C-alpha positions as CSV (number, residue, x, y, z in Angstrom):
1,M,9.6,-15.6,1.8
2,R,11.5,-18.7,1.6
3,R,13.0,-20.3,-1.6
4,V,12.1,-24.0,-1.0
5,S,13.4,-25.0,-4.2
6,P,15.2,-23.5,-7.4
7,T,11.8,-23.2,-8.7
8,A,9.4,-22.9,-5.9
9,F,9.1,-20.5,-3.1
10,S,7.0,-20.1,0.0
11,V,5.2,-16.7,1.3
12,M,3.5,-17.0,4.5
13,P,1.3,-14.0,4.3
14,F,0.4,-12.4,8.5
15,P,-2.8,-13.1,9.8
16,G,-5.7,-10.8,8.8
17,S,-4.1,-10.6,5.5
18,S,-7.0,-9.7,2.7
19,V,-7.3,-12.0,-0.5
20,E,-5.9,-9.0,-2.6
21,D,-2.9,-8.8,0.0
22,M,-1.9,-12.6,-0.6
23,E,-2.7,-12.2,-4.5
24,Q,-0.2,-9.3,-4.2
25,L,2.5,-11.4,-2.3
26,R,2.3,-14.3,-4.8
27,F,2.9,-12.3,-7.9
28,L,5.4,-10.3,-6.0
29,A,7.2,-13.7,-4.7
30,R,6.4,-15.3,-8.7
31,Q,8.3,-12.0,-9.6
32,Y,11.5,-11.7,-7.5
33,A,11.2,-15.0,-5.5
34,Q,15.3,-15.6,-7.1
35,Q,16.5,-12.8,-4.9
36,V,16.4,-15.2,-2.2
37,P,19.1,-17.8,-2.0
38,F,17.8,-21.6,-2.0
39,G,16.7,-22.6,1.4
40,L,16.9,-19.2,3.6
41,D,14.0,-17.6,5.3
42,W,14.1,-13.5,4.5
43,P,11.8,-11.2,6.8
44,L,9.4,-9.1,3.9
45,N,11.2,-5.9,4.9
46,F,14.5,-6.8,4.0
47,W,13.1,-8.7,1.0
48,A,11.5,-5.5,0.2
49,S,14.9,-3.6,0.2
50,E,16.9,-6.2,-1.9
51,I,14.1,-6.1,-4.5
52,A,14.3,-2.6,-4.6
53,Y,17.9,-2.5,-5.0
54,H,18.9,-5.2,-6.8
55,R,15.7,-4.7,-9.6
56,G,15.1,-1.1,-9.2
57,D,11.0,-2.2,-8.6
58,H,10.3,0.6,-5.7
59,A,6.6,0.1,-6.3
60,A,6.8,-3.3,-5.3
61,R,9.1,-2.0,-2.0
62,C,6.9,0.3,-0.9
63,W,3.7,-2.0,-0.9
64,L,6.0,-4.6,0.9
65,D,6.9,-2.2,2.9
66,G,3.6,-1.0,4.0
67,Y,2.1,-4.4,3.9
68,F,4.9,-5.1,6.2
69,Q,3.8,-2.2,8.8
70,R,-0.2,-3.1,8.8
71,H,0.6,-6.4,10.0
72,H,3.9,-6.3,11.8
73,T,4.0,-8.2,14.8
74,T,6.9,-9.7,16.6
75,D,7.0,-12.8,14.6
76,T,9.2,-11.9,11.7
77,R,9.1,-15.2,10.2
78,H,7.3,-13.6,7.1
């Protein structure tokens, strides 16, 4: 997750992500992009923890954690 401006964000799905995965990532980014400080990259697993901690959305955290585990590689820029 990267917040590229105060109102814009970028989410880079893992290779092999389904259309549903990409839609869910975009939805969560629209809901929670403001958690990421402007100009920083946050790995999905850290972002998931922040969503759960600050917003109490444990369903979003569980989905992001599961997505991360299904597609985890050594590349943590996502």
